[in-house]
C-alpha positions as CSV (number, residue, x, y, z in Angstrom):
1,M,117.5,162.5,102.8
2,S,113.8,162.4,102.3
3,V,112.1,159.0,102.0
4,E,109.3,158.5,99.6
5,P,106.0,157.6,101.5
6,G,105.5,153.8,101.4
7,A,108.9,153.1,100.1
8,G,109.8,151.0,103.2
9,T,106.7,149.0,102.9
10,Q,107.3,148.4,99.2
11,A,110.8,147.2,99.9
12,V,109.5,144.7,102.5
13,E,106.9,143.4,100.1
14,R,109.4,143.0,97.4
15,A,111.8,141.1,99.7
16,M,109.0,138.8,100.8
17,S,107.9,138.2,97.2
18,L,111.4,136.8,96.6
19,L,111.3,134.5,99.6
20,V,108.0,133.0,98.7
21,C,109.4,132.0,95.3
22,F,111.2,129.1,97.1
23,T,109.1,126.0,97.2
24,D,109.5,122.3,97.5
25,E,109.5,122.0,93.7
26,H,111.9,125.0,93.2
27,S,114.1,125.0,96.3
28,E,117.1,126.5,94.5
29,L,116.8,129.4,92.1
30,R,118.9,131.7,90.0
31,I,118.7,135.5,90.0
32,S,117.1,135.3,86.5
33,E,114.4,132.9,87.8
34,L,113.6,135.2,90.7
35,C,113.3,138.1,88.2
36,A,110.9,136.1,86.0
37,Q,108.7,135.0,88.9
38,T,108.4,138.4,90.6
39,G,108.6,140.7,87.6
40,L,111.3,142.8,89.3
41,G,114.4,144.1,87.5
42,Q,117.7,142.3,87.8
43,S,119.5,145.1,89.6
44,T,116.7,145.3,92.2
45,V,116.6,141.5,92.7
46,S,120.4,141.3,92.9
47,R,120.5,144.1,95.5
48,M,117.7,142.5,97.6
49,V,119.1,139.0,97.4
50,S,122.5,140.3,98.6
51,S,120.8,141.9,101.7
52,L,118.8,138.7,102.3
53,D,122.0,136.6,102.0
54,R,123.7,138.9,104.5
55,L,120.9,138.5,107.0
56,G,120.8,134.7,106.5
57,F,117.3,134.5,104.9
58,V,118.9,133.0,101.8
59,A,122.2,131.2,101.1
60,Q,124.2,130.8,97.9
61,D,125.7,127.6,96.7
62,T,129.3,128.6,95.9
63,R,129.6,125.8,93.3
64,T,126.4,126.3,91.3
65,G,125.6,129.9,92.2
66,L,122.0,129.0,93.0
67,Y,120.2,130.4,96.0
68,R,118.2,128.5,98.6
69,L,116.5,129.5,101.9
70,G,119.0,130.1,104.6
71,P,119.3,129.4,108.4
72,T,117.4,132.5,109.5
73,A,114.3,131.2,107.7
74,V,114.6,127.9,109.5
75,T,114.9,129.6,112.8
76,L,111.8,131.7,112.2
77,G,109.9,128.6,111.2
78,S,110.8,126.9,114.4
79,V,109.8,130.0,116.4
80,A,106.4,130.1,114.7
81,L,105.8,126.4,115.3
82,N,106.8,126.5,118.9
83,S,104.5,129.5,119.6
84,S,101.5,127.4,118.6
85,P,99.6,126.0,121.6
86,L,98.3,123.2,119.4
87,F,101.7,122.2,118.2
88,R,103.1,122.2,121.7
89,A,100.2,120.1,122.9
90,A,100.4,117.6,120.1
91,R,104.1,117.1,119.5
92,Q,104.7,114.3,122.0
93,V,101.3,112.7,121.4
94,T,101.9,112.5,117.7
95,Q,105.5,111.3,118.1
96,N,104.4,108.5,120.5
97,L,101.6,107.5,118.2
98,A,103.9,107.2,115.2
99,H,106.2,105.0,117.3
100,T,103.5,102.6,118.5
101,T,101.6,102.3,115.2
102,G,104.5,102.4,112.8
103,L,102.4,104.8,110.6
104,G,102.6,108.4,109.7
105,V,100.9,110.8,112.1
106,N,99.9,114.2,110.9
107,L,98.5,117.3,112.6
108,A,96.9,120.1,110.5
109,E,94.7,123.1,111.0
110,L,92.3,125.0,108.7
111,R,93.9,128.0,107.0
112,D,92.5,129.9,104.0
113,D,90.3,127.0,102.7
114,H,93.2,124.6,102.9
115,L,94.8,122.3,105.5
116,F,98.0,123.7,107.0
117,Y,100.3,121.1,108.4
118,L,101.8,121.9,111.8
119,C,103.7,118.7,112.3
120,N,104.1,115.1,111.2
121,F,106.0,112.1,112.4
122,E,106.8,109.0,110.3
123,G,106.6,105.5,111.7
124,A,108.8,102.6,110.6
125,R,106.1,101.4,108.1
126,S,105.6,104.8,106.5
127,P,109.0,106.5,106.0
128,K,109.4,109.9,104.3
129,S,112.6,111.8,103.5
130,F,110.9,115.2,104.1
131,T,108.7,117.0,106.6
132,M,105.1,118.0,106.0
133,A,105.2,120.9,108.4
134,G,104.4,124.2,106.7
135,R,102.8,122.5,103.7
136,T,99.2,122.8,102.6
137,A,96.7,120.2,101.3
138,P,93.2,120.3,99.9
139,L,90.3,119.8,102.3
140,H,88.2,117.6,99.9
141,A,90.9,115.1,99.1
142,T,92.3,114.3,102.6
143,G,90.9,112.6,105.7
144,M,91.8,115.5,107.9
145,G,90.2,117.9,105.5
146,K,87.0,115.9,105.5
147,A,87.1,115.8,109.3
148,V,87.2,119.6,109.3
149,L,84.6,120.0,106.5
150,A,82.1,117.9,108.4
151,E,81.9,120.6,111.0
152,L,81.8,123.7,108.7
153,G,78.3,123.2,107.4
154,T,76.6,122.7,104.0
155,E,77.0,126.4,103.0
156,Y,80.7,126.3,103.4
157,V,81.1,123.1,101.5
158,R,79.0,124.4,98.6
159,D,81.0,127.6,98.5
160,Y,84.2,125.6,98.5
161,Y,83.1,123.7,95.4
162,A,81.7,126.8,93.8
163,Q,85.1,128.4,94.0
164,G,86.6,125.6,92.0
165,L,88.8,124.3,94.8
166,A,87.9,120.7,94.4
167,D,90.5,119.5,91.9
168,A,90.7,115.9,90.9
169,Y,94.0,114.6,92.1
170,T,93.1,111.0,91.3
171,P,89.9,109.4,89.8
172,H,88.9,108.8,93.5
173,S,88.8,112.5,94.4
174,I,85.4,113.7,95.3
175,T,84.8,116.6,92.9
176,D,81.0,116.9,93.2
177,A,79.5,118.9,96.1
178,A,76.5,116.6,96.5
179,A,78.7,113.5,96.7
180,M,80.9,115.3,99.3
181,E,77.8,116.3,101.4
182,K,76.8,112.6,101.5
183,A,80.3,111.5,102.5
184,L,80.4,114.1,105.3
185,E,77.1,112.8,106.7
186,E,78.9,109.5,107.2
187,V,81.8,111.3,108.8
188,R,79.5,113.0,111.3
189,S,77.7,109.8,112.2
190,R,80.8,107.8,112.9
191,G,83.1,110.5,114.3
192,Y,86.0,110.0,111.9
193,A,87.0,110.4,108.3
194,T,88.9,108.2,105.8
195,E,90.7,108.9,102.6
196,V,91.7,106.1,100.2
197,E,93.8,107.1,97.2
198,E,91.9,110.5,96.8
199,L,95.1,112.6,97.0
200,A,97.7,110.1,95.8
201,F,97.7,106.5,94.5
202,G,98.6,103.9,97.0
203,R,98.1,106.1,100.0
204,A,95.3,106.2,102.7
205,C,94.5,107.7,106.0
206,V,92.1,107.7,108.9
207,A,91.5,111.1,110.6
208,A,89.6,112.6,113.6
209,P,88.7,116.2,114.5
210,I,90.3,118.1,117.3
211,R,88.1,120.6,119.2
212,G,89.0,123.7,121.2
213,R,87.6,125.1,124.4
214,G,84.3,126.1,122.9
215,G,83.7,122.8,121.1
216,R,84.6,124.2,117.6
217,V,86.8,122.0,115.5
218,V,90.2,123.7,115.2
219,A,92.3,121.0,113.6
220,A,92.5,117.3,112.8
221,L,94.8,114.4,113.4
222,S,95.4,111.5,111.1
223,L,97.2,108.1,110.8
224,S,98.5,107.7,107.2
225,G,100.7,105.6,105.1
226,P,100.7,103.1,102.2
227,L,97.3,101.5,101.6
228,S,98.9,98.1,102.1
229,E,100.1,99.1,105.6
230,L,96.8,100.5,106.8
231,G,94.9,97.4,105.5
232,L,91.7,99.2,104.9
233,P,88.9,98.4,105.3
234,G,89.9,95.4,107.4
235,R,91.7,97.4,110.1
236,Q,89.6,100.6,109.7
237,Q,87.8,100.4,113.0
238,E,91.1,99.7,114.9
239,W,92.8,102.7,113.4
240,A,89.7,104.8,113.9
241,L,89.6,104.1,117.6
242,T,93.3,104.8,117.9
243,V,93.1,108.2,116.2
244,I,89.9,109.3,117.9
245,E,91.4,108.6,121.3
246,A,94.5,110.6,120.5
247,A,92.4,113.5,119.0
248,D,90.2,113.5,122.1
249,E,93.3,113.7,124.3
250,L,94.4,116.8,122.4
251,S,91.0,118.3,122.6
252,V,91.0,118.0,126.4
253,T,94.5,119.5,126.5
254,L,93.1,122.5,124.6
255,G,90.3,123.0,127.1
256,F,87.4,121.0,125.5
257,T,85.2,119.3,127.9
258,V,82.5,116.7,127.0
259,T,79.2,117.3,128.7
260,R,77.5,113.9,129.0
261,V,73.8,114.0,128.7
262,A,71.9,111.5,130.9
263,Q,70.2,108.8,128.8
264,P,66.5,108.3,129.3
265,R,65.8,105.3,131.4
266,V,64.1,102.6,129.5
267,P,61.4,100.9,131.6
268,S,61.5,97.2,131.9
269,A,58.9,94.8,130.5
270,T,57.6,94.2,134.0
271,Q,57.1,97.9,134.7
272,E,55.4,98.4,131.4
273,A,53.0,95.6,132.2
274,A,52.3,97.2,135.6
275,N,51.4,100.5,134.0
């Protein structure tokens, strides 16, 4: 039997298009909903979903008939995370930090003009019933995003805003490029970033950049939680020192080394008088 050129690739793309329909907001879907989202015919979707079900990529609720992602998808997600050197280096550090501070600790890297969360651990004072791993978040409305943006340069920031990526999530979101450039100057000068109700009301975070072997910022780490628990700005310096220390530890683990530049010796008043 002859196979039409590209038919295999097309089948894979169609199957993947079905899988990416499942999101946090729509975690269970009907065949009709998958058809509507992908534009594929019902017979095609039914056939592909049957194959995906057999392979464990989706699973059907026998009571409702709805489909959700299956155990094979979970397994592959775990494999992907565990293959990340950054995740492996950070997992224990972030877990310990969540335990000692009682706050949420998040790790994310830059991916396609967004933050991509690799892991998060919740402390006793900042519980969540879900994981952030695998989710994305905007750069301009998060502390980790601003910690990354501060290292990407003015041209990148202006292009980010020119693309219309800086949506207003709350009235506190920075939707103006000039205002963001000013905020990033402060991030660079103090070595950490903050976010106070810029992504969601009642939430805040303090974040620091993580550097790779060559010194380039590759990710960011944050302490987050309810604004009342972080106690900003009163405890801002305390949390900043904590998150910077942890981020620096991860940077060293990834191969980053700090070259200390000798400070010029300031002559004493006596020496100046003698000269």
